[in-house]
RODO-2510 file (C-alpha; in nm, 4 decimals, decimal comma):
residues 597
     n   res          X          Y          Z
     1     m    24,1037    23,5414    17,0406
     2     s    23,8950    23,2306    16,9926
     3     l    24,0064    22,9246    17,1870
     4     e    23,8245    22,6648    16,9815
     5     t    23,5115    22,6167    16,7769
     6     y    23,2311    22,3730    16,8554
     7     d    22,8896    22,2982    16,7146
     8     v    22,7157    22,3371    17,0521
     9     v    22,8319    22,5125    17,3683
    10     i    22,6426    22,4145    17,6853
    11     v    22,6728    22,6717    17,9638
    12     g    22,6412    22,4849    18,2933
    13     g    22,7334    22,1231    18,3609
    14     g    22,4378    22,0686    18,5912
    15     t    22,1371    21,8381    18,5886
    16     s    21,9976    21,9391    18,2505
    17     g    22,3329    22,0349    18,0971
    18     l    22,4782    21,6861    18,1365
    19     v    22,1621    21,5226    18,0030
    20     l    22,1999    21,7340    17,6892
    21     a    22,5732    21,6616    17,6672
    22     n    22,5034    21,2890    17,6734
    23     r    22,2158    21,2905    17,4259
    24     l    22,3611    21,5391    17,1761
    25     t    22,6967    21,3624    17,1532
    26     e    22,5157    21,0459    17,0484
    27     d    22,5601    21,2098    16,7069
    28     p    22,9347    21,1680    16,6400
    29     n    22,9251    21,4597    16,3974
    30     l    22,8331    21,7108    16,6701
    31     q    23,1204    21,8643    16,8630
    32     v    22,9929    21,9677    17,2085
    33     l    23,1604    22,1794    17,4763
    34     v    23,0325    22,1928    17,8373
    35     l    23,1504    22,4775    18,0612
    36     e    23,0958    22,4429    18,4374
    37     s    23,1901    22,6924    18,7107
    38     g    23,2299    22,4272    18,9789
    39     n    23,4536    22,1249    18,9965
    40     d    23,4171    21,7503    18,9575
    41     r    23,2926    21,5818    19,2772
    42     a    23,3090    21,2277    19,1376
    43     n    23,5363    21,1059    19,4185
    44     d    23,3934    21,3180    19,7009
    45     q    23,2407    21,0937    19,9667
    46     n    23,0051    21,3638    20,0944
    47     t    22,8619    21,3922    19,7430
    48     l    22,8268    21,0169    19,7030
    49     t    22,7011    20,9288    20,0538
    50     p    22,3230    20,9824    20,0539
    51     g    22,2846    21,0916    20,4162
    52     a    22,5635    21,3496    20,3896
    53     w    22,3691    21,5801    20,1556
    54     p    22,2996    21,8512    20,4231
    55     l    22,6768    21,9085    20,4435
    56     l    22,6893    22,0214    20,0795
    57     t    22,4927    22,3444    20,1124
    58     n    22,6796    22,6578    20,2193
    59     s    22,9961    22,4907    20,0885
    60     p    23,2234    22,5403    19,7838
    61     n    22,9734    22,3232    19,5930
    62     d    22,7019    22,5848    19,6381
    63     w    22,6500    22,9336    19,4916
    64     t    22,4694    23,0298    19,8155
    65     f    22,2614    23,3205    19,6937
    66     q    22,0563    23,5277    19,9386
    67     t    21,7186    23,6867    19,8911
    68     v    21,6713    24,0481    19,9839
    69     p    21,4799    24,0891    20,3138
    70     q    21,1259    23,9649    20,2596
    71     k    20,8518    24,2107    20,3457
    72     d    20,5988    23,9482    20,4511
    73     l    20,8474    23,7126    20,6169
    74     a    21,0768    23,9834    20,7613
    75     r    21,4025    23,8030    20,6901
    76     q    21,6439    23,6945    20,4220
    77     i    21,6441    23,3382    20,2921
    78     t    21,9402    23,1409    20,1620
    79     i    21,9128    23,0015    19,8089
    80     p    22,1366    22,6985    19,7488
    81     q    22,2241    22,6317    19,3836
    82     g    22,4656    22,3578    19,2828
    83     k    22,8145    22,4651    19,1742
    84     a    22,9742    22,1390    19,0583
    85     l    22,9498    21,8895    18,7776
    86     g    22,5956    21,7659    18,8239
    87     g    22,4733    22,1049    18,9466
    88     s    22,1998    22,0892    19,2056
    89     s    22,1667    21,7129    19,1545
    90     a    22,5086    21,6916    19,3236
    91     i    22,3935    21,8704    19,6404
    92     n    22,0172    21,8196    19,6665
    93     s    21,8137    21,5695    19,8668
    94     f    21,7727    21,3532    19,5510
    95     l    21,4002    21,2789    19,5849
    96     f    21,2375    21,1774    19,2587
    97     n    20,8772    21,2985    19,2591
    98     n    20,6900    21,3505    18,9369
    99     t    20,4502    21,6387    18,8862
   100     s    20,0816    21,6095    18,8010
   101     k    19,9326    21,5804    18,4557
   102     e    19,7428    21,9039    18,5229
   103     t    20,0736    22,0882    18,5625
   104     v    20,2131    21,9595    18,2328
   105     d    19,8865    22,0538    18,0628
   106     g    19,9218    22,4006    18,2179
   107     w    20,2672    22,4432    18,0628
   108     k    20,1327    22,3329    17,7262
   109     a    19,8496    22,5870    17,7370
   110     l    20,0928    22,8710    17,8055
   111     n    20,3477    22,7922    17,5363
   112     g    20,1122    22,7116    17,2514
   113     d    20,1854    22,3355    17,2586
   114     q    20,4967    22,2859    17,0378
   115     g    20,5401    21,9285    17,1593
   116     w    20,4579    21,9698    17,5278
   117     d    20,1718    21,7253    17,5457
   118     y    20,1397    21,4890    17,8371
   119     a    20,2377    21,1787    17,6407
   120     a    20,5590    21,3365    17,5107
   121     y    20,6661    21,4538    17,8552
   122     k    20,5906    21,1127    18,0091
   123     k    20,7950    20,9355    17,7431
   124     a    21,0884    21,1737    17,7936
   125     l    21,0856    21,1388    18,1719
   126     e    21,0778    20,7601    18,1555
   127     k    21,3803    20,7693    17,9270
   128     s    21,5852    20,9193    18,2104
   129     f    21,5744    20,6465    18,4758
   130     t    21,5873    20,2847    18,5789
   131     l    21,3635    20,2229    18,8794
   132     h    21,4603    19,9458    19,1216
   133     r    21,1557    19,8269    19,3153
   134     a    21,1611    19,6757    19,6615
   135     s    21,0855    19,3371    19,5020
   136     g    21,4140    19,3484    19,3133
   137     e    21,2450    19,4143    18,9810
   138     a    21,3834    19,6919    18,7612
   139     e    21,1713    19,9120    18,5364
   140     g    21,3158    20,1053    18,2452
   141     d    21,6732    20,1346    18,1230
   142     g    21,7582    20,5033    18,1707
   143     p    22,0934    20,6255    18,3058
   144     l    21,9709    20,7554    18,6429
   145     q    21,9394    20,4793    18,9034
   146     l    21,6377    20,5095    19,1337
   147     s    21,5630    20,3062    19,4456
   148     v    21,2515    20,2569    19,6519
   149     g    21,3055    20,1343    20,0091
   150     s    21,3250    19,7587    20,0531
   151     s    21,0283    19,7605    20,2882
   152     k    20,8100    20,0046    20,4775
   153     g    20,9383    20,0711    20,8251
   154     f    20,7354    20,1399    21,1371
   155     w    20,6747    20,5083    21,0698
   156     e    20,6241    20,4683    20,6944
   157     k    20,3455    20,2177    20,7605
   158     a    20,1835    20,4473    21,0171
   159     w    20,1914    20,7396    20,7732
   160     v    20,0557    20,5481    20,4739
   161     e    19,7873    20,3655    20,6721
   162     g    19,6909    20,6813    20,8599
   163     l    19,6318    20,8834    20,5434
   164     g    19,4488    20,5891    20,3932
   165     s    19,2138    20,5862    20,6908
   166     v    19,1073    20,9465    20,6187
   167     g    19,0469    20,8942    20,2481
   168     f    19,3872    20,9303    20,0818
   169     p    19,5044    20,5936    19,9446
   170     e    19,8702    20,5303    19,8680
   171     t    20,0056    20,6503    19,5337
   172     d    20,3288    20,5993    19,3403
   173     s    20,5726    20,8918    19,3354
   174     i    20,6695    20,8139    18,9747
   175     s    20,3113    20,8022    18,8496
   176     y    20,1136    21,0964    18,7185
   177     r    19,8420    21,0636    18,9803
   178     v    19,8681    21,2579    19,3032
   179     g    19,6282    21,2698    19,5964
   180     g    19,7714    21,0297    19,8509
   181     a    20,0691    20,9128    20,0534
   182     n    20,3768    20,7846    19,8776
   183     i    20,7216    20,6529    19,9591
   184     a    20,9359    20,8588    19,7251
   185     a    21,1972    20,7074    19,5009
   186     e    21,5497    20,8359    19,5602
   187     s    21,8263    20,8659    19,3039
   188     i    22,0450    20,6052    19,4758
   189     d    22,2165    20,3191    19,2952
   190     p    22,1075    20,0008    19,4776
   191     k    22,4311    19,8238    19,3809
   192     t    22,6768    20,0808    19,5173
   193     k    22,4426    20,2374    19,7779
   194     q    22,5744    20,5723    19,6533
   195     k    22,3882    20,8701    19,5161
   196     s    22,3128    20,8564    19,1454
   197     y    22,3200    21,2059    18,9990
   198     a    22,3678    21,3772    18,6650
   199     a    22,7480    21,3460    18,6618
   200     s    22,7602    20,9771    18,7558
   201     a    22,4561    20,8777    18,5498
   202     y    22,4831    21,0869    18,2327
   203     l    22,8458    21,2045    18,2137
   204     d    23,0590    20,9173    18,3437
   205     p    22,9478    20,6671    18,0762
   206     v    23,0352    20,9095    17,7928
   207     r    23,3366    21,1027    17,9279
   208     n    23,5625    20,9470    17,6663
   209     r    23,3551    21,0405    17,3625
   210     s    23,5872    21,2190    17,1220
   211     n    23,3190    21,4772    17,0369
   212     l    23,2607    21,5839    17,4005
   213     t    23,4751    21,8366    17,5874
   214     v    23,4013    21,9258    17,9507
   215     r    23,5793    22,2114    18,1282
   216     t    23,5337    22,2667    18,5023
   217     e    23,6169    22,5703    18,7149
   218     t    23,5369    22,7740    18,4050
   219     t    23,2824    23,0517    18,4352
   220     v    23,0928    23,1935    18,1389
   221     t    23,0579    23,5702    18,1705
   222     k    22,8780    23,6588    17,8481
   223     i    22,6953    23,5125    17,5505
   224     l    22,8412    23,6668    17,2348
   225     l    22,5521    23,8062    17,0298
   226     e    22,5458    24,0017    16,7062
   227     k    22,2577    24,2303    16,6168
   228     s    22,0958    24,1931    16,2782
   229     a    22,1471    24,4850    16,0415
   230     s    21,7988    24,4259    15,9001
   231     g    21,6259    24,4330    16,2383
   232     g    21,5633    24,0585    16,2567
   233     d    21,6776    23,8148    16,5239
   234     a    22,0249    23,8599    16,6648
   235     a    22,2783    23,5854    16,5956
   236     t    22,4598    23,3792    16,8586
   237     k    22,8333    23,3583    16,7967
   238     g    22,9650    23,1861    17,1072
   239     v    23,0562    23,2602    17,4677
   240     q    23,3129    23,4502    17,6666
   241     f    23,4478    23,2805    17,9773
   242     i    23,7094    23,2960    18,2485
   243     s    23,9187    22,9798    18,2700
   244     n    24,0433    22,8267    18,5928
   245     g    24,3719    23,0011    18,5225
   246     g    24,2028    23,3402    18,5320
   247     d    24,2296    23,4196    18,1610
   248     t    23,9372    23,5587    17,9633
   249     q    23,8790    23,3493    17,6522
   250     t    23,6080    23,2756    17,3978
   251     a    23,4569    22,9690    17,2387
   252     e    23,2665    22,9890    16,9111
   253     a    22,9442    22,7977    16,8475
   254     r    22,8668    22,6954    16,4907
   255     k    22,5100    22,5929    16,5679
   256     e    22,3857    22,6808    16,9182
   257     v    22,4604    22,7979    17,2688
   258     i    22,2376    22,6363    17,5331
   259     l    22,2035    22,7962    17,8759
   260     t    22,1605    22,5352    18,1498
   261     a    22,2856    22,7465    18,4397
   262     g    21,9739    22,7385    18,6601
   263     a    21,6957    22,9699    18,7703
   264     i    21,9319    23,2417    18,8982
   265     n    22,2328    23,2214    18,6665
   266     s    22,0541    23,1664    18,3339
   267     p    21,8597    23,4968    18,3434
   268     r    22,1695    23,6607    18,4894
   269     l    22,3755    23,5613    18,1834
   270     l    22,1014    23,6738    17,9461
   271     e    22,1001    24,0187    18,1047
   272     l    22,4816    24,0425    18,1064
   273     s    22,4670    23,9611    17,7346
   274     g    22,2099    24,2274    17,6477
   275     v    21,8858    24,0271    17,6615
   276     g    21,6501    24,1736    17,9202
   277     g    21,4557    24,4833    18,0132
   278     a    21,5884    24,7850    17,8217
   279     k    21,5606    25,0144    18,1227
   280     l    21,7728    24,7873    18,3422
   281     l    22,0324    24,7237    18,0719
   282     q    22,0697    25,0917    17,9922
   283     s    22,1071    25,1828    18,3597
   284     l    22,4018    24,9420    18,3846
   285     g    22,5631    25,0479    18,0592
   286     i    22,4949    24,7177    17,8814
   287     d    22,4276    24,7289    17,5072
   288     e    22,0699    24,6174    17,4477
   289     v    22,0334    24,3296    17,2032
   290     v    21,6756    24,2215    17,2830
   291     d    21,4344    24,4233    17,4969
   292     n    21,2447    24,1662    17,7027
   293     p    21,1519    24,2855    18,0549
   294     h    21,0316    23,9350    18,1476
   295     v    21,3858    23,7970    18,1720
   296     g    21,4427    23,7268    18,5431
   297     e    21,0753    23,7717    18,6335
   298     n    20,8154    23,5105    18,7353
   299     l    21,0453    23,3598    19,0000
   300     q    20,8517    23,0910    19,1877
   301     n    20,9371    22,8562    19,4722
   302     h    20,7519    22,6290    19,7110
   303     l    20,6982    22,8027    20,0426
   304     f    20,6876    22,5689    20,3414
   305     t    20,6385    22,5517    20,7125
   306     g    20,5729    22,2517    20,9335
   307     l    20,4606    22,1075    21,2640
   308     v    20,6318    21,8820    21,5153
   309     f    20,4656    21,6297    21,7468
   310     e    20,6217    21,4518    22,0418
   311     a    20,6373    21,0750    21,9962
   312     n    20,5684    20,8132    22,2603
   313     d    20,8633    20,6911    22,4646
   314     d    20,8313    20,3321    22,3389
   315     v    20,8909    20,4106    21,9694
   316     d    21,2162    20,4726    21,7855
   317     t    21,3068    20,7936    21,6045
   318     i    21,6305    20,9193    21,4463
   319     d    21,6525    21,2238    21,6732
   320     a    21,9824    21,1088    21,8252
   321     s    22,1466    21,1086    21,4813
   322     f    21,9998    21,4474    21,3987
   323     r    22,1359    21,5817    21,7293
   324     q    22,4782    21,4458    21,6286
   325     e    22,5063    21,2352    21,9427
   326     r    22,8373    21,0515    21,9064
   327     e    22,7086    20,6986    21,9694
   328     a    22,4225    20,7400    21,7224
   329     v    22,6469    20,8961    21,4569
   330     d    22,9036    20,6178    21,4915
   331     a    22,6309    20,3559    21,4607
   332     a    22,4885    20,5258    21,1506
   333     m    22,8306    20,5398    20,9846
   334     q    22,8951    20,1746    21,0712
   335     d    22,5573    20,0622    20,9346
   336     y    22,6201    20,2429    20,6069
   337     a    22,9793    20,1232    20,5712
   338     t    22,9022    19,7566    20,6401
   339     k    22,5449    19,7085    20,5214
   340     g    22,4503    20,0143    20,3192
   341     t    22,1617    20,0824    20,5596
   342     g    22,0657    20,3325    20,8289
   343     p    22,0299    20,7123    20,8314
   344     m    22,3357    20,7654    20,6079
   345     s    22,1878    20,5480    20,3313
   346     t    21,8943    20,7779    20,2547
   347     s    21,7797    21,1392    20,2482
   348     n    21,5527    21,0540    20,5449
   349     m    21,2731    21,2414    20,3648
   350     v    21,1039    20,9715    20,1551
   351     t    20,7735    20,9503    20,3457
   352     m    20,5532    21,1987    20,1641
   353     a    20,2076    21,2862    20,0359
   354     q    20,0766    21,5157    19,7641
   355     l    19,7269    21,6025    19,8820
   356     p    19,4244    21,8128    19,7923
   357     l    19,2270    22,0122    20,0497
   358     p    18,8787    21,8597    20,0799
   359     e    18,7254    22,1853    20,2103
   360     f    18,7394    22,3217    19,8530
   361     h    18,5562    22,0315    19,6887
   362     g    18,1905    21,9885    19,6046
   363     p    17,9464    22,2732    19,5358
   364     e    17,9929    22,4426    19,8740
   365     g    18,3678    22,3992    19,8675
   366     q    18,3945    22,5442    19,5192
   367     m    18,1903    22,8454    19,6271
   368     r    18,4278    22,8898    19,9220
   369     a    18,7301    22,8651    19,6921
   370     n    18,5859    23,1131    19,4414
   371     l    18,5114    23,3613    19,7183
   372     m    18,8623    23,3244    19,8579
   373     l    19,0109    23,3727    19,5088
   374     t    18,8054    23,6853    19,4527
   375     q    18,9008    23,8335    19,7882
   376     a    19,2686    23,7539    19,7326
   377     r    19,2628    23,9043    19,3845
   378     e    19,1084    24,2243    19,5175
   379     a    19,3621    24,2437    19,8008
   380     f    19,6664    24,1720    19,5818
   381     v    19,8933    24,4722    19,5309
   382     p    20,1290    24,4048    19,2368
   383     d    20,4861    24,5281    19,2472
   384     a    20,4895    24,8454    19,0392
   385     s    20,8086    24,7302    18,8657
   386     n    20,6728    24,3818    18,7872
   387     p    20,6007    24,3460    18,4136
   388     t    20,3741    24,0389    18,4487
   389     t    20,1116    24,0601    18,1760
   390     p    19,7467    24,0689    18,2845
   391     a    19,6856    23,7675    18,0589
   392     f    19,9435    23,5525    18,2379
   393     a    19,8325    23,6700    18,5833
   394     e    19,4772    23,5654    18,4970
   395     a    19,5908    23,2329    18,3501
   396     h    19,8006    23,1568    18,6587
   397     e    19,5143    23,2343    18,8980
   398     t    19,2732    23,0302    18,6871
   399     f    19,5104    22,7332    18,6925
   400     v    19,5511    22,7460    19,0711
   401     g    19,1799    22,7947    19,1306
   402     r    19,0168    22,5642    18,8780
   403     d    19,2843    22,3000    18,8179
   404     v    19,4274    22,2808    19,1710
   405     l    19,2112    22,4085    19,4580
   406     m    18,8794    22,2781    19,3297
   407     n    19,0130    21,9573    19,1738
   408     p    18,9992    21,6542    19,4074
   409     a    19,2602    21,4826    19,1882
   410     s    19,5175    21,7615    19,2125
   411     a    19,7698    21,8466    19,4846
   412     v    19,7319    22,1690    19,6790
   413     g    20,0238    22,0754    19,9027
   414     n    20,3188    21,8426    19,9384
   415     y    20,3742    21,6971    20,2861
   416     v    20,7005    21,5398    20,4042
   417     f    20,7035    21,3224    20,7169
   418     g    21,0125    21,2416    20,9219
   419     p    21,0731    21,0662    21,2573
   420     a    21,2833    21,3449    21,4094
   421     y    21,2555    21,7014    21,5317
   422     a    21,2704    21,9757    21,2655
   423     p    21,2984    22,3379    21,3848
   424     f    21,0026    22,4844    21,1977
   425     d    20,9101    22,6975    21,4976
   426     v    21,2649    22,8428    21,5239
   427     p    21,3397    22,9216    21,1576
   428     d    21,6314    23,1504    21,2396
   429     d    21,8132    22,8662    21,4166
   430     p    21,8121    22,5758    21,1678
   431     g    22,0592    22,3811    21,3802
   432     h    21,8317    22,3719    21,6843
   433     r    21,7335    22,0217    21,7994
   434     a    21,4964    21,9539    22,0871
   435     p    21,5597    21,6729    22,3374
   436     g    21,3350    21,3697    22,3344
   437     k    21,1576    21,1882    22,0523
   438     w    20,9621    21,3660    21,7809
   439     v    20,8042    21,3399    21,4418
   440     s    20,7820    21,6285    21,1957
   441     v    20,5547    21,7119    20,9044
   442     a    20,6843    21,9666    20,6540
   443     i    20,3964    22,1422    20,4745
   444     e    20,4667    22,2834    20,1268
   445     l    20,2437    22,5013    19,9125
   446     s    20,2464    22,3227    19,5760
   447     h    20,1451    22,6081    19,3470
   448     p    20,2281    22,9556    19,4819
   449     l    20,0842    23,2615    19,3117
   450     s    20,3478    23,4925    19,4594
   451     r    20,6017    23,5718    19,1904
   452     g    20,9400    23,7326    19,2483
   453     s    21,2383    23,8269    19,0372
   454     t    21,6126    23,8018    18,9969
   455     h    21,8151    24,0708    18,8188
   456     i    22,1755    24,1756    18,7863
   457     t    22,2956    24,4818    18,9736
   458     s    22,6263    24,5231    18,7939
   459     a    22,7667    24,4813    18,4437
   460     a    23,1007    24,3557    18,5786
   461     a    23,2186    24,0852    18,3427
   462     d    23,3524    23,8572    18,6166
   463     q    23,0605    23,8768    18,8586
   464     t    22,9466    23,5210    18,7892
   465     h    23,2455    23,3912    18,9856
   466     t    23,0458    23,4680    19,2997
   467     s    22,6881    23,5109    19,4134
   468     e    22,7351    23,8878    19,4212
   469     g    22,6054    24,1199    19,1517
   470     v    22,2532    23,9793    19,1513
   471     r    21,9416    24,0816    19,3438
   472     v    21,6929    23,8051    19,4242
   473     d    21,3505    23,8949    19,5624
   474     c    21,1120    23,6003    19,5969
   475     r    20,8280    23,8212    19,7265
   476     y    20,6987    23,5345    19,9395
   477     l    20,3341    23,5726    20,0497
   478     s    20,2920    23,8815    19,8305
   479     h    19,9821    23,7186    19,6801
   480     p    19,7243    23,6871    19,9603
   481     l    19,5981    23,3500    19,8367
   482     d    19,9269    23,1826    19,9304
   483     l    19,8870    23,2759    20,2957
   484     e    19,5231    23,1649    20,2988
   485     v    19,5952    22,8249    20,1465
   486     l    19,9076    22,7493    20,3494
   487     a    19,7297    22,8480    20,6735
   488     r    19,4541    22,6000    20,5881
   489     q    19,7147    22,3329    20,5162
   490     v    19,8595    22,3918    20,8642
   491     r    19,5178    22,3431    21,0261
   492     f    19,4526    22,0382    20,8059
   493     t    19,7804    21,8851    20,9269
   494     e    19,6921    21,9410    21,2924
   495     d    19,3228    21,8521    21,2688
   496     v    19,3276    21,5605    21,0240
   497     i    19,6701    21,4212    20,9381
   498     s    19,8175    21,4105    21,2902
   499     r    19,4980    21,2553    21,4305
   500     a    19,4687    20,9805    21,1700
   501     e    19,5092    20,6285    21,3044
   502     p    19,7395    20,4474    21,3447
   503     l    19,9714    20,7505    21,3358
   504     r    19,7893    20,9218    21,6221
   505     r    19,8352    20,6385    21,8701
   506     h    20,2151    20,6741    21,8500
   507     l    20,2084    21,0423    21,9482
   508     k    20,1786    21,1971    22,2927
   509     p    19,8657    21,4045    22,3615
   510     f    19,8985    21,7632    22,2437
   511     a    19,6906    22,0762    22,2825
   512     k    19,5293    22,2326    21,9778
   513     r    19,7498    22,5177    21,8585
   514     f    19,5316    22,6768    21,5930
   515     e    19,1844    22,7512    21,7184
   516     d    19,1163    22,9778    21,4222
   517     l    19,2637    23,0685    21,0846
   518     e    19,4232    23,3875    21,2136
   519     a    19,6389    23,1840    21,4496
   520     a    19,7455    22,9650    21,1580
   521     r    19,8154    23,2704    20,9405
   522     d    20,0324    23,4197    21,2119
   523     y    20,2256    23,0932    21,2444
   524     v    20,2889    23,0863    20,8687
   525     r    20,4177    23,4437    20,8703
   526     r    20,6561    23,3628    21,1576
   527     s    20,7772    23,0207    21,0485
   528     a    20,7571    22,9917    20,6693
   529     n    21,0699    22,9407    20,4645
   530     g    21,1576    22,8687    20,1051
   531     t    21,2425    22,5276    19,9619
   532     y    21,5157    22,4953    19,6996
   533     h    21,2783    22,4551    19,4036
   534     y    21,3278    22,7752    19,2035
   535     t    21,1645    22,8042    18,8613
   536     g    21,0132    23,0434    18,6102
   537     t    21,2748    23,3138    18,5437
   538     c    21,3126    23,2322    18,1717
   539     a    20,9517    23,1264    18,1363
   540     m    20,8372    22,9062    17,8506
   541     m    20,5318    23,0991    17,7312
   542     t    20,4197    23,2809    17,4222
   543     r    20,5886    23,6176    17,3922
   544     e    20,2507    23,7913    17,4273
   545     l    20,1970    23,6296    17,7684
   546     g    20,5428    23,7332    17,8838
   547     g    20,7639    23,4450    17,7787
   548     v    21,1413    23,4389    17,7456
   549     v    21,1634    23,1137    17,5489
   550     d    20,9199    22,9407    17,3165
   551     g    20,8006    22,5813    17,3360
   552     r    21,1230    22,4638    17,1729
   553     l    21,3138    22,6550    17,4435
   554     r    21,4521    22,9083    17,1927
   555     v    21,5167    23,2564    17,3308
   556     y    21,2864    23,5111    17,1674
   557     g    21,4752    23,7515    16,9432
   558     v    21,7982    23,5508    16,9258
   559     a    21,8801    23,2785    16,6736
   560     g    22,0931    22,9909    16,8010
   561     l    22,0309    23,0439    17,1741
   562     r    21,8191    22,8268    17,4046
   563     v    21,7585    22,7861    17,7751
   564     c    21,7011    22,4397    17,9214
   565     d    21,6733    22,4168    18,2989
   566     a    21,4187    22,4802    18,5760
   567     s    21,4003    22,8482    18,4792
   568     v    21,1817    22,7662    18,1764
   569     l    20,8969    22,6164    18,3818
   570     p    20,6227    22,8840    18,3840
   571     i    20,4283    22,7209    18,6691
   572     e    20,5906    22,5503    18,9668
   573     p    20,5739    22,1662    18,9679
   574     t    20,3731    22,0054    19,2470
   575     a    20,6759    21,8873    19,4476
   576     n    21,0557    21,8452    19,4303
   577     p    21,1581    21,9369    19,0726
   578     q    21,4493    21,6979    19,0198
   579     a    21,2444    21,4489    18,8167
   580     v    21,0866    21,7293    18,6145
   581     v    21,4260    21,8770    18,5205
   582     y    21,5468    21,5391    18,3922
   583     g    21,2250    21,5001    18,1933
   584     v    21,2479    21,8514    18,0480
   585     a    21,6093    21,7948    17,9436
   586     e    21,5314    21,4630    17,7775
   587     l    21,2405    21,6197    17,5907
   588     a    21,4541    21,9185    17,4892
   589     a    21,7311    21,6932    17,3596
   590     g    21,4830    21,5531    17,1107
   591     f    21,3744    21,9030    17,0035
   592     i    21,7317    22,0174    16,9571
   593     k    21,8312    21,7144    16,7520
   594     e    21,5301    21,7649    16,5250
   595     d    21,5987    22,1355    16,4801
   596     m    21,9676    22,0859    16,4011
   597     a    21,9129    21,7963    16,1607
***
């Protein structure tokens, strides 16, 4: 029995879902329903206090998926995904780093354009935020409030000046140029000193619109699809969901259903609804609506490791706070409560750099990169069950080789600096903290070639209440090039970044740890972990290349159904994807309005 009828049903009240809810209800004639599995954290101090964000993972606000054991890393990895109004923007580290122009151009080439040019993306992204500079000046008038630190502190200056001394001048994290150090903007409202996220920025100002309905603790279990008798596209009728009272109900959609459930749950719902690989669907007893084996494939994520260096005794770090020493914690809480400053006022991860690797530049460097690409391609053993098309595999490798490795203006890696100890060398004990004073450099691989998958393992209608019923295999390091590049980033960090002045003078002497590449490779295998930047599982590509949605984010083979979240990105952004997801949602809102006009 139908509960109600709406023009648009948005499945997932996360980062992109709330952007769409805001923009689509600007038309008073559109009735919009948002269904979110989690609850509203608007008054939760851990959600609003910037420095409390680590407390939000592995909590009721988090789906907490797990990968299967990883062959090349020999362990499982936790996958946080936001389960609250605001989605992952409610639990993430709220860094706002744009991706490179080369990446946006790469998306455009794969989806056949359809509006994804650089200028359109830039305009959409800038519509999402207001940036508050250290000078007090504000740029833009978007809903999301961004802050850049009031001034560079001791360690920020050492990092920026050090990288500048070795040829990497400072850049702006909001700009479209990478290749140097930057102090990242954070989604923090400078007036309240609280986190600005999708629920506070996009939902709160429009909660009272009469054409917007938001239901929390309500889990969609199926998209209601109807096959065409003539063999054409299936039709989208609405959704089936379980309310917070435990009843199974339906909501009809006159115009569209839009999936904004994230890189794990969006492909999961497609498969539960009959859109996916025919073999998988049949094995689970699910009626096939559209046979597309690429649903849930192409899973990508930034792999990272890092190095720690002991700091001199006469410099300050935030190790005491990270070790939860009572005096330091009390001081941090007091500073935030009275002045809005200190470790609780920030993610403590704003000192960054998106950098190329100079060893791959120039004629000799390009020859070295081409040889490494060839050797990696020959050594790569694809998963026999992976349906990646040869055309996309070639396009992906070409992008990473030509547009990233050999391009001095593109980022091979994202580096995050922090004045505290991070347990990179003890990855199975993330709570470990060493005594003393330390600095850490996290080292991320910007554009991995390893591609994994996520697929359902059961047709149970209520499985989306939990993280069970889905198998996630990231296949980290399955493409040999990822290991080769990340190992070289590790050596680059030890040999160049950590020895750049003035950073070097504030560190105690240390012995060289990686005399050769094999030592660095071994360290990567032992220490690498996954970030929380999952993309690609409903890839925006032409259907011939292996796409799930087209350039207007419409699901192939189904009329009235779109996907709009990080899952549509066919190639991983260069760094943290929060900014990209806001930009994609703003751009998509324009598409959807045009198509429904």
